[in-house]
SEDONU-642229 format. One line per 2 residues: number of its first residue (from 0); their letters; for each residue z, x, y of C-alpha. Coordinates in Angstrom, 1 decimal, always signed. Layout:
N
NUM) A) Z X Y ~ ...
//
This chain:
663
0) MP) -51.4 -232.8 +224.6 ~ -52.7 -232.8 +221.5
2) FP) -49.6 -234.0 +218.7 ~ -49.2 -230.9 +216.1
4) RP) -49.0 -232.7 +213.0 ~ -50.8 -230.9 +210.9
6) AL) -49.3 -228.0 +211.4 ~ -45.6 -230.3 +211.0
8) LL) -46.6 -232.1 +207.6 ~ -47.8 -228.1 +206.2
10) AC) -44.1 -227.3 +206.9 ~ -42.3 -230.0 +206.1
12) AL) -44.2 -230.2 +202.2 ~ -43.5 -226.1 +202.2
14) TA) -39.4 -227.4 +203.0 ~ -39.5 -229.8 +200.6
16) SG) -41.2 -229.1 +197.5 ~ -39.6 -227.4 +194.3
18) PA) -37.6 -228.6 +191.7 ~ -35.0 -231.1 +191.3
20) AA) -31.6 -229.8 +190.7 ~ -29.4 -231.3 +189.0
22) DG) -26.6 -233.3 +190.9 ~ -26.6 -233.6 +194.5
24) TP) -24.6 -233.5 +197.4 ~ -21.5 -235.6 +196.5
26) PQ) -20.2 -237.7 +199.3 ~ -17.1 -237.6 +201.6
28) SY) -14.6 -240.2 +200.0 ~ -12.0 -241.9 +202.0
30) QP) -9.2 -244.1 +200.3 ~ -7.3 -246.4 +202.3
32) DY) -4.3 -244.0 +202.9 ~ -6.1 -241.9 +205.7
34) FA) -6.4 -244.7 +208.0 ~ -3.3 -245.6 +207.4
36) QF) -2.5 -243.5 +211.1 ~ -4.7 -245.3 +212.6
38) QA) -3.4 -248.8 +212.1 ~ -6.8 -250.0 +210.4
40) AT) -6.4 -253.8 +210.1 ~ -10.1 -254.2 +208.9
42) AM) -12.8 -252.5 +207.5 ~ -14.3 -252.7 +210.8
44) DM) -11.0 -250.5 +212.0 ~ -11.5 -248.0 +209.4
46) AT) -15.9 -247.6 +209.7 ~ -15.3 -246.4 +213.5
48) RL) -12.3 -243.9 +212.9 ~ -14.4 -241.7 +209.9
50) PG) -14.6 -238.4 +211.1 ~ -18.0 -237.5 +212.8
52) FV) -19.1 -240.8 +212.0 ~ -21.0 -242.9 +214.8
54) FD) -21.2 -246.9 +213.8 ~ -24.6 -248.2 +214.7
56) GG) -25.4 -251.8 +214.0 ~ -28.4 -251.7 +214.1
58) NP) -30.9 -255.2 +215.1 ~ -30.3 -257.6 +212.5
60) SR) -33.2 -259.6 +214.6 ~ -35.5 -257.4 +214.6
62) GV) -34.5 -256.2 +211.0 ~ -33.3 -252.9 +211.8
64) AG) -30.2 -252.4 +209.1 ~ -27.4 -251.0 +210.4
66) NV) -25.8 -247.5 +209.0 ~ -22.6 -249.2 +207.3
68) LI) -23.4 -250.4 +203.5 ~ -21.5 -253.1 +201.6
70) NG) -20.9 -251.9 +198.1 ~ -24.1 -249.9 +198.2
72) KR) -26.2 -253.2 +200.1 ~ -26.7 -254.6 +203.7
74) PA) -25.4 -257.6 +204.5 ~ -29.1 -260.4 +204.4
76) SK) -28.3 -261.9 +206.9 ~ -30.5 -261.7 +210.3
78) TE) -28.5 -263.6 +212.8 ~ -25.4 -261.3 +212.3
80) PL) -24.2 -258.8 +213.8 ~ -22.4 -255.7 +211.6
82) AD) -19.6 -255.2 +213.8 ~ -19.1 -259.3 +212.7
84) VL) -19.1 -258.6 +208.6 ~ -17.1 -255.9 +209.0
86) GR) -14.4 -257.2 +211.5 ~ -13.8 -260.0 +208.7
88) IP) -12.7 -257.9 +206.1 ~ -9.3 -257.0 +205.2
90) AA) -8.2 -253.4 +204.5 ~ -6.6 -254.2 +202.0
92) AV) -9.9 -254.9 +200.4 ~ -11.6 -251.8 +201.0
94) ER) -11.1 -249.1 +198.2 ~ -12.4 -246.2 +199.7
96) IE) -15.8 -245.4 +202.0 ~ -18.0 -242.9 +201.2
98) VI) -19.8 -240.8 +204.0 ~ -23.3 -240.3 +203.0
100) NG) -25.7 -237.4 +204.1 ~ -29.6 -236.7 +202.9
102) GA) -29.2 -240.3 +200.2 ~ -26.7 -238.9 +197.9
104) GG) -26.3 -240.4 +195.1 ~ -29.7 -242.8 +195.2
106) ID) -29.0 -244.8 +198.3 ~ -31.2 -246.0 +200.9
108) MQ) -30.9 -244.8 +203.5 ~ -33.4 -246.4 +205.7
110) GY) -33.6 -243.9 +208.8 ~ -30.7 -242.9 +209.7
112) PT) -29.0 -239.1 +208.8 ~ -26.3 -240.5 +207.7
114) VA) -25.2 -243.7 +206.2 ~ -21.3 -245.1 +205.4
116) NL) -21.0 -246.8 +202.1 ~ -18.1 -249.3 +201.4
118) LL) -16.5 -249.9 +198.0 ~ -14.8 -253.4 +197.6
120) KQ) -11.9 -253.8 +195.5 ~ -12.1 -255.7 +191.9
122) MD) -9.6 -257.6 +192.3 ~ -9.4 -261.6 +193.2
124) LV) -8.2 -262.1 +197.1 ~ -7.4 -264.7 +199.4
126) SA) -7.4 -264.0 +203.3 ~ -7.5 -265.7 +206.9
128) ST) -7.4 -264.8 +209.8 ~ -7.8 -266.7 +213.9
130) TA) -8.5 -264.8 +216.4 ~ -7.7 -266.8 +220.5
132) SS) -9.6 -264.9 +223.4 ~ -9.8 -266.0 +226.9
134) YL) -12.0 -264.1 +229.8 ~ -9.9 -264.1 +232.7
136) TA) -12.2 -263.4 +236.0 ~ -11.2 -262.2 +239.9
138) DG) -11.3 -266.1 +241.2 ~ -8.4 -267.0 +238.2
140) DL) -11.3 -269.1 +236.1 ~ -10.4 -269.3 +232.1
142) TP) -12.7 -269.1 +229.6 ~ -11.2 -269.1 +226.4
144) SL) -12.2 -269.0 +222.7 ~ -11.3 -270.0 +219.6
146) EG) -12.4 -268.5 +216.0 ~ -11.2 -269.0 +211.9
148) NY) -12.4 -267.1 +209.1 ~ -11.6 -267.8 +205.5
150) SL) -12.2 -265.6 +202.1 ~ -11.3 -266.0 +198.7
152) KR) -12.7 -263.7 +196.0 ~ -12.1 -264.8 +192.4
154) GD) -13.4 -263.2 +189.8 ~ -17.1 -262.9 +189.9
156) RS) -17.4 -265.3 +192.7 ~ -16.7 -264.7 +196.3
158) IN) -16.7 -267.2 +199.5 ~ -16.7 -266.8 +203.0
160) LT) -16.1 -269.6 +206.3 ~ -16.1 -268.6 +210.1
162) LG) -16.2 -271.3 +212.3 ~ -15.8 -270.7 +216.1
164) WL) -15.8 -272.6 +219.7 ~ -17.0 -269.4 +221.7
166) RS) -17.0 -269.5 +225.7 ~ -17.7 -266.4 +228.5
168) PD) -18.4 -266.0 +231.8 ~ -22.5 -264.9 +232.7
170) TG) -20.6 -261.6 +233.9 ~ -23.8 -260.3 +235.4
172) QG) -23.7 -262.9 +238.6 ~ -22.0 -262.3 +241.7
174) QG) -22.8 -262.2 +245.3 ~ -24.6 -260.9 +247.5
176) RK) -27.7 -260.1 +250.0 ~ -31.8 -260.0 +249.8
178) TT) -33.7 -259.2 +252.7 ~ -37.7 -259.4 +252.7
180) RY) -39.2 -256.9 +255.1 ~ -43.5 -258.4 +255.2
182) AG) -46.4 -256.5 +256.5 ~ -46.6 -256.2 +260.9
184) PG) -43.6 -255.4 +263.1 ~ -40.4 -257.0 +263.2
186) SV) -41.2 -259.3 +260.3 ~ -37.9 -259.9 +257.6
188) AE) -35.9 -262.0 +256.3 ~ -31.9 -261.9 +255.1
190) AT) -30.5 -265.0 +253.0 ~ -27.3 -264.6 +251.3
192) MA) -26.8 -265.2 +247.7 ~ -23.8 -266.6 +245.0
194) GA) -24.2 -267.5 +241.5 ~ -22.0 -268.3 +238.5
196) GV) -22.6 -269.0 +235.1 ~ -21.7 -269.8 +231.4
198) SG) -21.7 -270.0 +228.2 ~ -21.1 -271.7 +225.2
200) NK) -21.6 -271.7 +221.4 ~ -20.8 -273.3 +218.4
202) VA) -20.5 -271.4 +215.6 ~ -20.4 -272.3 +211.4
204) KL) -21.3 -269.7 +208.7 ~ -21.1 -269.6 +205.3
206) TY) -21.5 -266.6 +202.8 ~ -21.2 -267.8 +198.7
208) GQ) -21.7 -265.1 +195.9 ~ -21.1 -264.6 +192.0
210) DL) -23.3 -263.2 +189.2 ~ -26.1 -264.8 +187.5
212) LD) -28.4 -263.7 +184.8 ~ -26.5 -260.2 +184.5
214) GQ) -27.0 -259.6 +188.3 ~ -25.6 -261.0 +191.8
216) LT) -26.5 -263.5 +193.9 ~ -25.8 -263.9 +197.3
218) WN) -26.6 -267.4 +199.4 ~ -25.6 -267.2 +203.7
220) GA) -26.1 -269.6 +206.5 ~ -25.4 -270.2 +209.3
222) FN) -25.6 -273.0 +212.1 ~ -25.1 -272.4 +215.8
224) PW) -26.1 -274.3 +218.8 ~ -25.8 -273.4 +222.2
226) TY) -25.5 -274.5 +225.7 ~ -25.8 -272.0 +229.0
228) QS) -25.3 -273.6 +232.6 ~ -25.9 -271.8 +236.1
230) QG) -26.3 -271.7 +239.4 ~ -27.2 -269.4 +242.3
232) WY) -27.2 -269.9 +246.6 ~ -29.4 -269.1 +249.2
234) DA) -28.8 -269.0 +252.2 ~ -31.5 -268.3 +254.6
236) GT) -31.0 -270.2 +257.4 ~ -31.3 -273.4 +255.2
238) RS) -29.4 -274.0 +251.9 ~ -31.1 -274.4 +248.6
240) LN) -29.8 -274.3 +245.3 ~ -31.2 -273.3 +242.1
242) SN) -29.2 -275.1 +238.4 ~ -29.9 -273.7 +234.5
244) DN) -29.1 -275.8 +232.2 ~ -30.1 -274.6 +228.7
246) AG) -29.4 -275.7 +225.6 ~ -30.9 -274.5 +221.9
248) RT) -29.9 -273.6 +219.2 ~ -30.5 -271.7 +215.3
250) LE) -31.1 -272.3 +211.4 ~ -30.7 -269.6 +209.3
252) QG) -30.4 -270.0 +205.2 ~ -31.2 -266.4 +203.4
254) LA) -30.4 -265.4 +199.2 ~ -30.8 -262.1 +198.5
256) YT) -30.6 -261.1 +194.5 ~ -29.6 -257.6 +192.7
258) RD) -29.8 -256.9 +189.3 ~ -29.8 -253.7 +187.2
260) LA) -32.9 -253.7 +185.3 ~ -32.4 -250.7 +182.7
262) PG) -30.3 -247.7 +183.6 ~ -31.1 -245.4 +186.5
264) AS) -33.4 -248.5 +187.7 ~ -33.0 -251.8 +189.8
266) MD) -34.1 -255.0 +191.5 ~ -33.8 -256.4 +195.2
268) LK) -34.9 -259.5 +196.1 ~ -34.5 -261.0 +199.5
270) AL) -35.8 -264.1 +200.8 ~ -34.5 -265.4 +204.8
272) YR) -35.7 -269.0 +206.7 ~ -34.4 -269.0 +210.1
274) TA) -35.0 -271.3 +212.7 ~ -34.9 -271.2 +216.8
276) EM) -35.3 -274.0 +219.5 ~ -34.4 -274.1 +223.1
278) TA) -34.9 -276.6 +226.0 ~ -34.7 -275.0 +229.5
280) DS) -34.5 -277.4 +232.5 ~ -34.1 -275.9 +236.1
282) TF) -34.0 -277.8 +239.3 ~ -34.6 -276.2 +242.7
284) SS) -33.4 -277.9 +246.1 ~ -34.0 -277.2 +249.7
286) GG) -34.3 -278.9 +252.6 ~ -33.6 -282.8 +251.0
288) HT) -36.7 -281.4 +249.1 ~ -35.8 -281.2 +245.0
290) SY) -38.6 -279.9 +242.4 ~ -38.1 -279.7 +238.2
292) AV) -39.4 -277.7 +235.4 ~ -38.5 -278.2 +232.2
294) SA) -39.8 -275.2 +229.0 ~ -39.0 -275.6 +225.3
296) TN) -39.5 -273.4 +222.6 ~ -39.0 -273.6 +218.8
298) AS) -39.5 -270.6 +217.0 ~ -39.9 -269.7 +213.0
300) EQ) -39.5 -266.6 +210.7 ~ -39.9 -266.5 +206.9
302) VL) -39.3 -263.2 +205.0 ~ -39.8 -262.4 +201.3
304) AA) -39.1 -258.8 +199.6 ~ -38.8 -257.2 +196.8
306) QL) -37.8 -254.0 +196.0 ~ -37.5 -251.8 +192.7
308) SW) -35.8 -248.1 +193.3 ~ -35.5 -246.2 +190.2
310) QA) -33.4 -243.0 +189.6 ~ -36.1 -241.1 +188.1
312) LN) -34.4 -237.6 +187.6 ~ -31.4 -236.0 +188.7
314) GV) -31.6 -236.1 +191.9 ~ -34.8 -237.8 +192.7
316) VI) -35.2 -241.5 +193.4 ~ -38.0 -243.2 +194.0
318) RG) -38.4 -247.3 +195.3 ~ -41.4 -249.3 +195.8
320) GV) -41.0 -252.5 +197.5 ~ -43.1 -255.6 +199.3
322) ER) -42.3 -257.6 +202.1 ~ -44.2 -260.9 +203.7
324) AV) -43.1 -262.4 +207.0 ~ -44.8 -265.0 +208.9
326) NT) -43.3 -265.4 +212.1 ~ -44.4 -268.2 +214.7
328) ND) -43.6 -269.3 +218.9 ~ -44.4 -272.3 +220.1
330) SA) -44.0 -272.7 +223.6 ~ -45.1 -275.2 +226.5
332) NT) -43.9 -275.5 +230.5 ~ -44.1 -278.9 +233.0
334) YQ) -43.2 -278.7 +236.3 ~ -42.5 -281.9 +238.3
336) AG) -43.0 -281.8 +242.3 ~ -40.3 -284.6 +242.6
338) AD) -38.2 -287.2 +241.9 ~ -41.2 -289.6 +242.3
340) AA) -43.8 -287.6 +240.9 ~ -45.7 -287.3 +237.8
342) PM) -44.1 -284.2 +234.8 ~ -47.5 -281.8 +235.1
344) PT) -48.3 -279.0 +232.7 ~ -48.1 -275.8 +233.5
346) GA) -48.5 -273.5 +230.2 ~ -48.6 -274.0 +226.5
348) AW) -48.6 -271.1 +223.9 ~ -48.6 -270.9 +220.3
350) VR) -49.1 -267.6 +218.7 ~ -48.1 -266.7 +215.0
352) EE) -48.5 -263.6 +213.0 ~ -48.1 -263.0 +209.7
354) RV) -47.4 -260.1 +208.1 ~ -47.6 -258.2 +204.6
356) EG) -45.9 -254.6 +204.4 ~ -46.0 -252.9 +200.9
358) QL) -44.1 -248.8 +200.9 ~ -43.9 -246.1 +198.4
360) SS) -41.2 -243.8 +198.8 ~ -39.0 -240.9 +196.5
362) AW) -35.7 -239.0 +197.9 ~ -35.3 -235.6 +196.7
364) QL) -31.5 -234.4 +195.9 ~ -33.2 -230.6 +195.6
366) DN) -30.0 -228.7 +195.7 ~ -26.4 -229.0 +197.1
368) SL) -27.9 -227.6 +201.1 ~ -31.3 -229.6 +200.8
370) SA) -32.2 -233.0 +200.4 ~ -35.7 -234.5 +201.1
372) EA) -37.2 -238.2 +202.0 ~ -41.0 -239.1 +201.9
374) GL) -42.7 -242.7 +202.3 ~ -46.2 -244.7 +202.8
376) KL) -45.4 -248.0 +204.1 ~ -48.7 -250.0 +204.4
378) SH) -48.8 -252.9 +207.0 ~ -51.4 -255.6 +207.6
380) AS) -50.6 -257.6 +210.4 ~ -52.9 -260.9 +211.7
382) LS) -52.1 -262.8 +214.6 ~ -52.9 -266.8 +215.6
384) AG) -53.5 -267.3 +219.3 ~ -53.5 -271.2 +219.4
386) ID) -54.0 -273.5 +217.4 ~ -57.5 -274.0 +218.4
388) QP) -58.3 -270.4 +219.0 ~ -59.9 -267.9 +216.3
390) EA) -57.4 -266.0 +214.2 ~ -57.4 -262.1 +216.2
392) KA) -58.7 -259.9 +213.9 ~ -56.2 -258.4 +211.1
394) HL) -55.6 -254.9 +210.8 ~ -54.0 -252.4 +208.6
396) YP) -51.9 -249.6 +209.6 ~ -50.8 -246.6 +207.5
398) KP) -46.8 -246.0 +208.5 ~ -45.8 -242.6 +206.9
400) RL) -42.4 -241.0 +206.6 ~ -41.1 -237.2 +205.8
402) RV) -37.1 -236.6 +206.4 ~ -35.3 -232.5 +205.2
404) SL) -32.0 -232.1 +205.6 ~ -30.9 -228.5 +205.0
406) SP) -27.3 -228.6 +204.6 ~ -26.3 -224.2 +205.2
408) TP) -22.9 -224.2 +205.3 ~ -20.8 -228.1 +204.5
410) SL) -20.3 -228.2 +207.9 ~ -23.8 -227.3 +209.3
412) QL) -26.9 -229.9 +208.7 ~ -30.5 -229.4 +209.9
414) RL) -32.6 -232.5 +210.1 ~ -36.2 -232.8 +210.6
416) RL) -38.1 -236.1 +210.7 ~ -41.6 -237.0 +211.1
418) ER) -43.0 -240.6 +211.0 ~ -45.2 -242.8 +212.1
420) EI) -44.3 -246.2 +213.7 ~ -45.7 -249.2 +214.4
422) SQ) -43.9 -251.6 +217.5 ~ -43.9 -254.9 +216.5
424) LN) -45.9 -257.8 +219.6 ~ -43.9 -259.2 +221.4
426) FG) -44.9 -263.2 +222.2 ~ -44.9 -263.2 +225.4
428) DN) -47.2 -260.5 +225.6 ~ -49.5 -262.3 +223.1
430) AG) -49.5 -265.5 +225.1 ~ -50.6 -264.3 +228.5
432) YF) -53.1 -262.1 +227.7 ~ -55.1 -264.7 +224.9
434) GV) -54.0 -267.1 +227.7 ~ -56.0 -266.3 +230.5
436) AD) -57.6 -269.3 +232.1 ~ -61.3 -267.9 +231.9
438) PR) -61.8 -266.0 +228.2 ~ -65.1 -264.2 +230.0
440) LR) -62.7 -262.0 +231.6 ~ -61.4 -260.8 +228.4
442) AD) -65.1 -259.9 +227.5 ~ -64.8 -256.1 +228.4
444) YP) -61.3 -256.0 +226.5 ~ -60.8 -255.1 +223.1
446) EL) -57.6 -257.3 +221.9 ~ -54.1 -257.0 +221.8
448) EP) -53.1 -254.6 +219.6 ~ -49.7 -253.1 +218.4
450) AK) -48.3 -249.4 +220.0 ~ -48.5 -246.6 +217.0
452) TW) -46.7 -244.2 +217.5 ~ -46.3 -239.8 +215.8
454) LC) -42.9 -239.3 +216.5 ~ -41.4 -235.5 +215.2
456) EG) -37.5 -235.3 +215.6 ~ -35.5 -232.1 +214.8
458) AL) -32.1 -232.4 +214.4 ~ -28.2 -230.1 +214.9
460) EY) -25.0 -231.8 +213.2 ~ -21.8 -229.1 +213.7
462) HF) -18.7 -230.9 +212.0 ~ -15.4 -228.8 +213.5
464) WE) -11.5 -229.0 +212.9 ~ -11.3 -232.5 +210.9
466) RG) -12.8 -235.2 +213.7 ~ -14.7 -233.3 +215.8
468) AA) -18.7 -233.4 +215.6 ~ -21.5 -231.9 +217.6
470) VL) -24.5 -233.5 +217.7 ~ -27.7 -232.0 +219.8
472) SY) -31.2 -233.4 +218.8 ~ -34.9 -233.5 +220.4
474) TQ) -38.1 -236.1 +219.4 ~ -41.4 -235.9 +220.7
476) SH) -43.4 -238.8 +220.5 ~ -47.1 -239.5 +221.1
478) IS) -47.8 -243.4 +221.4 ~ -50.9 -244.8 +221.5
480) DV) -52.1 -248.5 +222.5 ~ -49.9 -248.2 +224.9
482) ID) -48.7 -251.9 +225.6 ~ -47.6 -252.5 +229.6
484) RM) -49.2 -254.7 +232.3 ~ -52.6 -254.2 +233.6
486) PM) -55.4 -255.5 +236.0 ~ -58.2 -257.5 +235.4
488) RT) -60.8 -257.7 +237.6 ~ -63.5 -259.9 +238.9
490) AN) -65.8 -259.3 +242.2 ~ -63.6 -262.1 +244.0
492) AT) -59.7 -261.6 +242.7 ~ -57.6 -259.3 +240.2
494) YD) -55.8 -260.9 +237.0 ~ -51.8 -259.7 +236.0
496) TA) -51.8 -259.2 +232.4 ~ -50.7 -257.5 +229.0
498) GN) -52.7 -255.2 +227.4 ~ -53.3 -251.6 +225.9
500) IG) -53.4 -249.3 +228.5 ~ -54.3 -245.8 +226.6
502) DA) -52.0 -242.9 +225.5 ~ -48.8 -241.7 +226.3
504) SA) -46.5 -239.0 +225.2 ~ -42.8 -238.6 +225.2
506) DS) -39.8 -236.8 +225.1 ~ -35.7 -236.8 +224.6
508) VT) -33.1 -234.9 +224.2 ~ -30.1 -236.6 +223.2
510) GS) -26.3 -234.4 +222.7 ~ -23.5 -235.7 +221.4
512) LN) -19.2 -234.5 +220.9 ~ -16.3 -236.2 +218.9
514) LP) -13.4 -233.3 +220.3 ~ -10.0 -233.9 +219.0
516) TD) -7.4 -234.0 +221.3 ~ -4.6 -232.8 +218.5
518) GW) -4.4 -229.4 +220.9 ~ -4.2 -231.1 +224.0
520) AL) -1.1 -233.3 +224.1 ~ -2.9 -235.9 +223.2
522) PQ) -1.9 -236.1 +219.0 ~ -4.5 -238.8 +217.8
524) GL) -7.3 -239.2 +220.1 ~ -10.9 -238.4 +220.6
526) LK) -12.7 -237.7 +223.3 ~ -16.3 -238.4 +222.8
528) LS) -19.1 -237.1 +225.4 ~ -22.8 -238.1 +224.7
530) TT) -26.2 -238.1 +227.2 ~ -29.9 -238.6 +226.5
532) WR) -32.9 -237.4 +229.3 ~ -35.8 -238.8 +228.7
534) SS) -39.3 -238.0 +229.8 ~ -42.9 -239.7 +229.7
536) SV) -46.5 -239.2 +231.0 ~ -48.7 -242.3 +230.7
538) TD) -51.8 -243.4 +232.9 ~ -51.5 -246.0 +235.1
540) PT) -54.3 -248.6 +234.4 ~ -54.3 -249.9 +238.3
542) TL) -53.7 -246.6 +240.1 ~ -55.2 -244.4 +237.2
544) ET) -52.3 -241.4 +238.6 ~ -49.3 -240.3 +235.6
546) RR) -46.6 -242.2 +235.9 ~ -43.2 -242.8 +233.7
548) LS) -43.5 -245.3 +231.1 ~ -42.7 -249.2 +232.1
550) GE) -38.9 -249.3 +231.5 ~ -37.8 -246.0 +230.9
552) QP) -34.1 -244.4 +231.8 ~ -34.7 -241.1 +233.0
554) LA) -30.9 -240.1 +232.7 ~ -28.4 -241.7 +230.4
556) WR) -24.6 -240.6 +229.3 ~ -20.8 -242.1 +228.3
558) IE) -17.4 -240.6 +228.5 ~ -14.9 -242.3 +225.8
560) FA) -11.9 -242.0 +225.0 ~ -9.2 -243.6 +222.8
562) QD) -6.1 -242.7 +221.5 ~ -4.3 -244.4 +218.0
564) LP) +0.2 -244.5 +218.7 ~ +1.6 -245.8 +215.7
566) RQ) +5.0 -245.5 +216.5 ~ +4.2 -247.3 +219.4
568) RT) +2.4 -249.4 +217.4 ~ -0.4 -249.2 +220.3
570) AW) -3.7 -247.5 +220.8 ~ -5.3 -247.5 +224.4
572) GF) -8.5 -245.9 +225.7 ~ -11.6 -246.1 +228.3
574) SV) -14.7 -245.5 +228.7 ~ -17.1 -244.7 +231.9
576) DN) -20.8 -244.8 +231.7 ~ -23.7 -244.0 +234.4
578) GW) -25.6 -247.5 +233.8 ~ -28.8 -247.6 +234.6
580) SN) -32.1 -247.3 +236.7 ~ -36.1 -248.1 +235.6
582) DN) -39.2 -249.1 +237.3 ~ -42.1 -251.5 +235.7
584) WQ) -45.2 -251.6 +237.1 ~ -47.5 -254.8 +237.4
586) AA) -51.1 -254.6 +238.5 ~ -50.1 -256.1 +242.4
588) ER) -46.5 -255.1 +242.2 ~ -43.3 -252.5 +241.6
590) DT) -39.8 -253.0 +240.5 ~ -37.1 -251.2 +240.9
592) SS) -34.2 -252.4 +238.3 ~ -30.6 -250.5 +239.1
594) GS) -27.0 -251.2 +238.3 ~ -23.8 -248.3 +238.9
596) GW) -21.8 -247.5 +236.7 ~ -19.3 -249.2 +234.6
598) AR) -15.8 -248.2 +233.6 ~ -13.3 -250.1 +230.8
600) AF) -9.9 -249.4 +229.8 ~ -8.3 -251.3 +226.7
602) VN) -4.8 -251.5 +225.0 ~ -4.0 -252.9 +220.9
604) YR) -0.3 -253.7 +220.1 ~ +0.9 -255.0 +217.0
606) PA) +3.6 -257.0 +217.6 ~ +4.0 -257.4 +213.9
608) SN) +1.7 -256.2 +210.9 ~ -0.7 -259.0 +210.5
610) MM) -1.4 -259.5 +214.0 ~ -2.9 -257.6 +217.2
612) VT) -2.6 -258.5 +221.3 ~ -5.6 -256.5 +223.0
614) LE) -6.4 -256.3 +226.4 ~ -9.1 -255.6 +228.1
616) LN) -10.4 -254.6 +231.4 ~ -13.8 -254.9 +232.4
618) NL) -15.6 -254.0 +234.8 ~ -13.0 -251.2 +237.1
620) TG) -15.3 -249.9 +239.5 ~ -16.9 -253.7 +240.9
622) RT) -21.1 -252.9 +239.3 ~ -23.1 -253.6 +242.2
624) VT) -26.8 -254.4 +240.7 ~ -30.1 -253.6 +242.5
626) FD) -32.8 -255.1 +242.6 ~ -36.5 -253.8 +244.5
628) RT) -39.7 -255.5 +244.3 ~ -42.7 -253.9 +246.1
630) HY) -45.5 -256.7 +246.4 ~ -49.0 -255.7 +247.5
632) AG) -51.9 -257.1 +249.0 ~ -54.8 -257.1 +246.7
634) DR) -53.6 -255.1 +243.8 ~ -52.2 -251.5 +244.1
636) LA) -54.8 -249.3 +243.9 ~ -55.5 -250.5 +247.8
638) GN) -52.3 -249.5 +248.8 ~ -51.6 -252.5 +251.0
640) ID) -48.1 -253.9 +251.1 ~ -47.9 -257.6 +251.3
642) FI) -43.7 -257.1 +251.8 ~ -41.0 -255.5 +250.2
644) EH) -37.8 -257.8 +249.1 ~ -34.5 -255.7 +248.4
646) NL) -31.5 -257.4 +246.2 ~ -28.4 -256.2 +245.8
648) TR) -25.3 -258.3 +244.0 ~ -21.7 -257.1 +244.0
650) TQ) -20.1 -258.4 +240.6 ~ -16.5 -258.6 +239.7
652) PF) -14.1 -257.1 +237.7 ~ -12.9 -259.7 +234.7
654) AT) -11.1 -259.3 +232.4 ~ -10.2 -260.4 +228.3
656) LR) -7.1 -260.9 +226.3 ~ -7.3 -261.4 +222.5
658) VR) -4.3 -262.6 +220.1 ~ -5.7 -261.8 +216.1
660) RD) -3.0 -263.4 +212.9 ~ -4.0 -262.4 +209.7
662) W) -2.9 -264.6 +207.3
//
């Protein structure tokens, strides 16, 4: 079905045309007194209690910002979740929070229909907090953690220091059974499985800010060494053991500078340098024989970005900017067949991506009920795979976007979004594609390209009572150059690799309901219901039949409830979801992964105004994880099944106890 881009563009353009109004829609403002009823101790507590607002932390590692700003800006760090940043800001430091719809006040919405702007008080402040926590697993093991934070603000200078020693069990491990049915009658192999793992992290983060040359300079640094150790046992008549000992570290430094240039104009500059190292040692022992595998990876990222904003007229904001990013990933693998054998290289990959992106956009607040934003990004990307290989062809990708927001009444908002998105190439896919041993196999295949998506989304949002909200959205996507596994066939064999498999269409419907329960004898309670339905269609490159996109979950739903009890200095709640289920296809294999629902309950108790005790009970129903693998002789086109493997693992409930003390 062709995507109706021209008609939608024309309709949106006609809707958005017209002169700018003198004044935009003022944001909704919430003072600290409003959050007293929720016993909010941090900015994160306040953000999650905003009426009709759903917190989204984004994905810092992929450059996707969250929907909460601090003094109109987003944190520069790519290693720190937004929830952690907000959790370190005491409620006493917050002057107010403004909920902004449709880009009012010149705010860059970055794709979100609603953002919350956290405005801090202009005051000297010293605060500190200490958090001690521990996991308690079903077998009685404790894994304690300790984290401390110190913040100081004096005049125009501020400093924030976080130190932590964190440990957590691998809650996805458990006990189970593996059944393999081979082609032919009576050929069944059974094995019991058990596994356990634990991760450890040391955290050191420092942020410093001060006024400089009539602007604000911020520096952030982070150092995070980590380890992960696990063991898995397999018993199929002969007991075997697989152990993993992984270690690595990440290091980040970032600079951000913001300055007003003239009335209505401002400048934002950012620089980031990030490195990550990882070594993975795997040992497999069975029947008196031991083998070893070692993988080493080094990655780096460099980003330089600049943006200028200008409020040309009341209600009209123009933005322009440029960003340059260089990402490098270098990995090498070796295998050792025994203690006395020599290590043998099994593969190496070096991938480098260079990207320069320029953007120009304009946001209009046409009147109190209508706002629009239009923009264009041009992304120039080139990829090198292997130091001794020539650079892949560079590509220039235009990414236009148009967003329109209409509010016929203060409680009702209609939104339309039309946008072209370009996926970020996966280093592993590139290494696998360009690392094919015989380059002649790729002679008839084009170079790997990012997937391109035309996306059109319509949404209706309705607010009722004080904290009630209902949102219904429909998204239609047309994807070209979908990246998935594909076959490379020769006269004697079929090879499996990543590649562009053609075009796809995808649809999704999302609904959410925030329902206050004050009228149900549950004061200060909020019930949240959300669900997403997805459907897609793509031609399988192996069988040439129509199927879903790999990794797509057809239906997801979640139920949450939370209630604040100020008189009892307590808050409690629970949540439950339907787990996951998805399929993935390779040239000679189909994999199905699923997990049963997840249930969680919590209670917060505040014995003193500066102390919070939290008890969480997770995985209350004991999630069951299944992995089914169907392997074919040759490839799936012939349909000759080689074997079918069924893995079932039962995970155990666990509890977390956390005590936070503010100073």
